[in-house]
C-alpha positions as CSV (number, residue, x, y, z in Angstrom):
1,M,162.7,66.6,107.5
2,K,165.0,66.0,109.5
3,T,166.5,69.7,109.7
4,F,162.1,71.3,110.5
5,W,162.8,68.9,113.7
6,G,166.4,70.0,114.7
7,V,165.2,74.0,114.6
8,L,161.7,72.9,116.3
9,F,164.4,71.6,119.3
10,V,166.2,73.8,119.2
11,L,163.7,76.5,119.5
12,F,162.4,74.5,122.5
13,I,165.0,74.6,124.2
14,M,165.8,78.2,124.0
15,A,162.3,78.9,124.9
16,L,162.6,76.9,127.6
17,L,165.5,79.0,129.3
18,F,164.6,82.1,127.8
19,P,162.1,82.6,131.0
20,L,165.2,81.0,133.1
21,A,167.3,83.9,132.1
22,A,164.8,86.6,131.8
23,I,163.9,86.3,135.6
24,G,168.2,86.1,136.4
25,A,168.5,89.6,134.2
26,L,165.7,91.0,136.3
27,T,166.4,89.7,139.9
28,A,170.2,90.9,139.3
29,Y,168.9,93.8,137.7
30,F,166.3,94.4,140.6
31,T,168.7,93.6,143.4
32,G,171.4,96.6,142.2
33,M,173.7,94.0,140.9
34,D,172.9,94.8,136.9
35,Y,176.0,94.3,136.1
36,L,175.7,90.3,136.5
37,I,172.8,91.0,132.8
38,P,175.6,90.5,130.4
39,F,176.8,87.2,131.7
40,I,174.0,86.0,132.0
41,A,173.1,86.9,128.1
42,A,176.1,85.8,126.7
43,A,175.4,82.2,129.1
44,Y,171.9,82.3,127.4
45,V,173.4,82.8,123.9
46,M,176.4,81.0,124.3
47,I,174.2,77.4,125.5
48,G,171.8,78.1,122.4
49,A,175.3,78.0,120.0
50,F,176.3,75.3,121.7
51,V,173.1,73.6,121.6
52,V,173.0,74.3,117.3
53,M,176.1,72.3,117.2
54,M,175.4,69.5,119.0
55,R,171.7,68.8,117.3
56,F,173.3,69.4,114.1
57,E,176.3,67.1,115.0
58,L,178.7,70.5,113.8
59,D,182.2,69.0,115.6
60,R,183.8,71.1,113.1
61,F,183.2,73.8,114.3
62,K,183.8,73.6,117.8
63,K,186.9,75.2,117.4
64,F,185.4,78.0,116.5
65,F,182.5,77.7,119.2
66,I,185.4,77.5,122.1
67,I,187.2,81.0,120.5
68,G,183.6,82.6,119.8
69,S,183.1,82.0,123.7
70,S,186.3,83.1,124.8
71,V,185.8,86.5,123.3
72,V,182.8,86.9,124.7
73,V,183.6,85.6,128.6
74,V,187.1,88.6,127.6
75,I,184.8,90.9,126.3
76,T,181.8,90.7,128.7
77,L,184.1,90.6,131.6
78,I,185.9,94.0,130.5
79,Y,183.0,95.7,130.1
80,A,181.3,94.5,133.9
81,A,184.2,94.8,135.6
82,P,183.5,98.6,136.6
83,G,180.9,97.1,138.2
84,I,182.0,94.6,139.9
85,Y,184.9,96.4,141.5
86,D,182.3,98.6,142.7
87,K,179.7,96.0,144.3
88,T,183.1,94.2,145.5
89,R,183.8,98.0,147.3
90,P,183.1,97.3,151.5
91,V,180.7,100.0,152.1
92,I,180.0,102.6,155.1
93,A,176.4,103.3,156.2
94,D,174.7,104.7,158.6
95,G,172.8,101.8,161.1
96,Q,175.4,98.8,160.0
97,V,175.7,98.3,164.1
98,D,174.1,95.8,166.0
99,L,172.9,97.8,168.8
100,Y,171.6,94.2,170.8
101,E,175.4,94.2,172.1
102,Y,174.6,97.9,173.8
103,Q,170.8,96.9,174.3
104,P,170.2,97.8,178.6
105,F,170.1,94.7,181.2
106,A,171.1,92.6,178.2
107,K,173.6,89.2,178.6
108,K,177.1,90.5,178.5
109,S,175.6,94.4,177.4
110,K,178.4,96.8,176.1
111,A,176.2,99.7,177.5
112,V,178.7,101.1,180.3
113,S,177.3,101.4,184.1
114,L,177.6,103.5,187.1
115,D,180.1,102.1,190.0
116,K,177.2,102.1,192.4
117,P,173.1,102.2,191.6
118,A,171.5,106.0,190.1
119,S,170.6,108.3,192.8
120,Y,167.7,108.9,190.5
121,K,164.9,105.8,189.6
122,I,161.7,106.1,187.4
123,E,159.5,102.9,187.9
124,D,156.1,103.6,185.8
125,N,155.3,105.7,183.2
126,L,158.5,105.2,181.2
127,P,159.1,108.2,179.3
128,I,159.7,106.4,175.2
129,I,163.3,107.5,174.5
130,D,164.8,107.5,170.4
131,G,167.2,109.0,169.1
132,A,170.6,108.8,166.8
133,T,172.5,105.2,166.0
134,A,175.2,106.7,166.8
135,L,174.2,107.6,171.0
136,Y,172.2,104.6,171.3
137,P,175.0,103.8,173.3
138,I,174.7,106.3,175.5
139,Y,171.3,106.6,176.4
140,A,171.0,102.3,176.4
141,A,173.1,103.2,179.7
142,F,170.6,105.9,180.8
143,A,168.0,103.4,180.6
144,Q,170.3,100.4,182.3
145,A,171.1,102.8,185.5
146,V,167.9,104.4,185.6
147,Y,164.9,101.9,184.3
148,P,163.4,98.6,185.8
149,E,165.2,96.2,184.5
150,K,163.2,94.4,181.9
151,D,163.8,93.4,177.8
152,Y,164.2,96.5,175.7
153,D,164.5,96.0,172.2
154,P,166.0,98.6,170.2
155,Y,163.5,99.0,167.8
156,G,160.3,98.1,169.7
157,S,159.8,99.4,173.1
158,E,160.9,102.7,175.4
159,V,163.9,102.7,174.5
160,M,164.4,102.7,170.9
161,S,166.5,103.5,167.8
162,Y,165.1,104.5,164.7
163,R,167.9,106.6,163.6
164,T,168.0,110.7,163.0
165,G,165.9,111.5,160.8
166,E,162.8,109.4,162.2
167,A,163.4,109.9,165.9
168,Y,162.6,113.6,164.9
169,M,159.8,113.1,163.3
170,N,158.7,110.7,166.1
171,L,159.5,113.5,168.8
172,I,157.5,115.2,166.8
173,N,154.5,113.2,166.2
174,G,153.9,112.7,169.9
175,K,155.4,108.6,169.8
176,A,158.7,109.7,171.4
177,D,159.0,111.8,174.9
178,I,162.9,112.3,174.6
179,I,165.0,112.0,172.2
180,F,169.3,111.9,171.8
181,V,170.5,113.6,168.2
182,L,172.7,116.5,167.4
183,G,171.0,119.8,166.4
184,P,168.0,119.5,163.8
185,S,168.7,120.1,159.8
186,K,166.5,123.4,158.4
187,T,163.6,120.4,157.5
188,Q,163.1,119.3,160.9
189,L,162.7,122.8,162.9
190,N,159.9,123.4,159.3
191,Q,158.6,120.5,160.3
192,A,157.6,121.6,163.3
193,E,157.1,124.4,163.3
194,S,154.5,122.9,161.3
195,A,153.2,120.5,163.4
196,G,153.0,123.2,166.6
197,K,155.6,121.6,168.4
198,E,158.6,123.4,169.7
199,L,161.8,121.8,170.7
200,K,163.8,122.4,173.5
201,L,167.6,121.7,173.0
202,T,169.6,120.5,176.0
203,P,172.8,120.1,175.4
204,I,174.6,117.4,177.4
205,G,178.0,116.3,175.7
206,K,180.1,117.0,172.5
207,E,181.7,115.1,170.0
208,A,184.0,115.3,167.1
209,F,182.5,115.6,163.3
210,V,185.6,114.1,161.5
211,F,186.6,112.5,157.9
212,F,188.2,109.8,156.5
213,V,189.7,108.0,153.1
214,N,191.4,104.8,152.1
215,A,193.2,103.5,154.6
216,K,195.6,103.4,151.4
217,N,195.2,107.2,151.2
218,P,198.0,109.2,151.9
219,V,196.3,111.9,152.8
220,E,196.8,111.9,156.5
221,S,195.2,115.7,157.1
222,L,193.2,118.5,155.1
223,T,192.2,122.2,156.4
224,E,188.6,123.2,156.7
225,D,189.0,125.2,153.5
226,E,190.4,121.8,151.6
227,I,187.6,120.1,152.8
228,K,184.8,123.3,151.8
229,G,186.8,123.3,148.5
230,I,186.1,119.7,148.2
231,Y,182.5,119.2,148.5
232,S,181.6,122.4,147.4
233,G,183.0,120.8,144.4
234,K,186.1,123.6,143.9
235,I,188.7,121.0,144.9
236,T,188.3,117.8,142.4
237,N,191.3,115.9,142.5
238,W,193.9,115.3,145.4
239,K,197.2,116.0,144.0
240,D,195.9,119.8,145.0
241,V,195.8,118.6,148.6
242,G,199.2,116.6,148.4
243,G,197.6,113.7,147.4
244,K,197.9,111.5,144.4
245,N,196.6,112.6,141.2
246,D,193.7,110.8,141.4
247,E,189.9,112.4,140.9
248,I,188.1,112.9,144.7
249,R,185.0,110.4,145.0
250,A,183.3,113.0,147.7
251,F,180.6,110.4,148.9
252,Q,177.6,112.2,150.9
253,R,174.6,110.9,153.8
254,P,170.7,111.0,153.4
255,E,168.7,114.4,153.5
256,G,167.2,114.9,157.3
257,S,170.3,112.2,158.6
258,G,172.6,113.3,161.8
259,S,176.2,113.4,160.1
260,Q,174.5,115.5,157.0
261,T,173.2,118.1,159.5
262,A,176.4,118.1,161.2
263,L,177.9,118.3,156.5
264,Q,175.8,121.9,156.4
265,E,176.2,123.6,159.4
266,F,180.5,123.1,158.6
267,M,180.0,123.9,155.2
268,G,178.0,127.4,156.3
269,L,177.2,129.8,153.8
270,T,179.6,127.6,151.1
271,P,177.2,125.5,148.6
272,I,177.9,121.7,148.7
273,M,177.9,119.7,144.8
274,K,175.3,117.8,144.7
275,P,175.6,113.8,145.8
276,P,176.7,111.2,144.0
277,T,173.5,109.1,143.8
278,E,173.2,105.2,142.6
279,D,169.8,104.3,140.1
280,I,167.4,102.2,142.7
281,A,165.3,100.1,141.4
282,S,161.4,100.1,143.2
283,L,159.2,97.5,144.2
284,M,156.6,98.9,141.8
285,G,159.1,99.0,138.7
286,T,161.0,102.5,139.1
287,I,164.0,103.7,139.4
288,I,164.8,105.9,142.0
289,G,167.8,108.2,142.7
290,E,169.3,107.5,146.0
291,V,172.0,109.0,148.0
292,S,175.1,106.2,147.7
293,N,176.3,104.6,150.3
294,Y,180.0,105.2,151.0
295,K,182.6,103.0,148.9
296,N,186.1,102.4,150.3
297,H,187.5,103.0,147.1
298,N,191.0,104.4,146.8
299,N,189.9,107.9,145.9
300,A,186.9,108.3,147.8
301,I,186.0,110.4,151.1
302,G,183.0,110.7,153.7
303,Y,182.0,111.6,157.0
304,T,180.8,110.7,159.9
305,F,181.3,111.0,164.3
306,R,184.3,109.6,165.7
307,Y,183.3,107.4,168.1
308,Y,180.8,105.3,165.6
309,S,183.6,105.4,163.3
310,T,186.5,104.0,165.9
311,Q,184.6,102.1,168.7
312,M,180.6,100.8,167.3
313,V,182.0,100.1,163.9
314,K,185.8,99.6,164.0
315,N,186.6,99.5,160.1
316,N,190.0,99.4,159.7
317,K,190.3,100.3,156.3
318,I,189.8,103.4,156.1
319,R,191.6,106.0,158.4
320,L,189.9,109.1,159.9
321,L,191.9,112.4,158.4
322,A,193.4,115.6,160.8
323,V,192.1,118.4,160.5
324,N,194.3,121.3,160.1
325,G,196.8,119.1,161.8
326,V,194.6,118.5,164.4
327,E,193.7,114.7,165.2
328,P,190.3,114.0,166.6
329,T,190.5,112.6,170.1
330,V,188.7,112.9,173.4
331,D,191.8,114.6,174.5
332,T,191.6,117.3,171.8
333,I,187.7,117.7,172.0
334,R,187.5,118.6,175.1
335,S,190.7,121.2,174.6
336,G,188.4,122.6,171.8
337,E,192.4,122.2,169.9
338,Y,189.7,119.3,166.9
339,P,188.1,122.6,165.2
340,I,184.4,120.3,164.1
341,T,183.1,119.4,167.6
342,N,179.5,119.4,167.7
343,E,177.0,118.9,170.7
344,F,174.6,116.4,171.2
345,Y,171.5,117.0,172.5
346,A,168.1,115.6,174.9
347,V,165.5,117.0,172.9
348,T,161.5,117.4,174.0
349,A,158.9,118.6,172.0
350,G,156.6,119.3,175.7
351,S,156.2,115.9,176.4
352,D,153.0,115.1,178.8
353,N,155.2,112.9,180.9
354,P,155.8,114.0,184.7
355,H,159.1,112.3,184.3
356,V,160.9,114.0,181.7
357,E,162.7,117.4,183.3
358,A,164.2,115.2,186.0
359,F,165.4,112.4,184.3
360,I,167.5,114.8,182.1
361,E,168.4,117.0,185.2
362,W,170.0,114.0,186.0
363,I,171.3,113.1,182.5
364,L,173.2,116.9,183.6
365,S,174.4,115.4,187.3
366,D,177.8,113.6,187.4
367,E,176.0,110.3,187.0
368,G,174.4,110.8,183.7
369,Q,177.7,112.9,182.4
370,K,179.5,110.1,184.0
371,I,177.7,107.7,181.9
372,I,178.5,110.1,179.0
373,E,182.6,110.1,179.7
374,K,182.8,106.3,180.3
375,T,181.4,105.4,177.1
376,G,183.9,107.1,175.1
377,Y,182.5,110.6,174.6
378,V,183.1,113.8,176.4
379,P,180.7,115.4,179.1
380,V,179.1,118.6,178.6
381,G,180.8,121.8,179.5
382,K,184.1,120.1,179.6
C-alpha cells in the first residue's frame, strides 16, 4: 500500500509539472528559442527522477542520479550548442534605427538644418511623405526646413517611414504623395501598373550599395565578379577569394526591400541563389519560412547602404568591403570610382496635392541638395 501511494504521489507531482513544461516548450518554440526545448525536457525528466528518489528514500542511488544528471546536461548542451551560438550572434536587420532621433523639430533631433530659413515654405495641405529607413534623415530634414513646426510622428503623420516595400504600396494606394526610396522592383512596377498608376522617379541624390563582413574576417576587398559568384552560389568558400577555409554564409534581404532590389540590379542577368531562411512559428500554429536577418557569424556576408551602416546603425563588429579595391566613401561615390552606386529618388504617382511639384523643385535646388550633402549623402549630379 505504501508503494501504491508513493507511485500515486509521484504521478501527481509529474502531472502537476507537465503543463508548466509544456507551456515552457511551446513558448520557446513560438518565440524562436527552440534550442531551449531540450533543456526543458531534460529538466522535467530529472525532476521526476529526483522526486522518485526522495519519495522512496533511495539514497543509495544518489551517486547514480548525480552522474546521470550530469550526462544528460552534457548531452543536452552538445545538442543545443549550435542553436545557442546562432541565437547569440549579433543581428543586423532593417528598421533597427530609432527614427525618433531624426524626428523633425524634436528636441536634439539629428535631422540637419540649413544655415538660414528655407526660401520655400508649405503652410497647409502638406504632402504626405514616406520612404526608406535609410533615407528618413534626409526627408525628415526636408520637412523640418519646409513644413510648419509641430509633432511629426515617424509612424503616423505627414512625415512617416514605413520602409521601402510599404512606402511603395502607400504611394500606389494614394496614402502618400511622395516617397523617398531607391528605384522600384519588378513587383512594385507591376503593382503600380495593375492599379493604373504611373511612377515618376526624380533622382535627388546618390548612395553606395555596400557589402559587409564580420570585422574578424581577413578579406578586405572583393571584385564585382567575386560578389556575383558568391551570390549566385558559384563561390562557396572564403579561401577562393583570399580568406580562410570556411564556408561562405551569404545573407539576403526580403523581396521588395530597397537593398534586395539593389542586389537584383547589381546582379543583372546573373541568377541569385535562394536566400538563407529560418522557420518562424505564426500565431496560427503554422511554420513560415522567412528570409533570415543577417547574423554576424565569422563567415557571414551581407549588404546594405553606406550611410545606414556607418551613421545610423554604427556597428563596429562589421566591416565594409572595398569593391575592386575601392572603399565606399563620399569622395569615391562623388568621383564615380566606387563601382556600385545607386541613385535614390523622390517618387510620385499622380498625386493631386498642389504642392508636390514645387516641393520636388525645391529639393533639387541648392537648398535641398545642401540638406542631402549635410546629412552625409552625395547630391545628384555631383
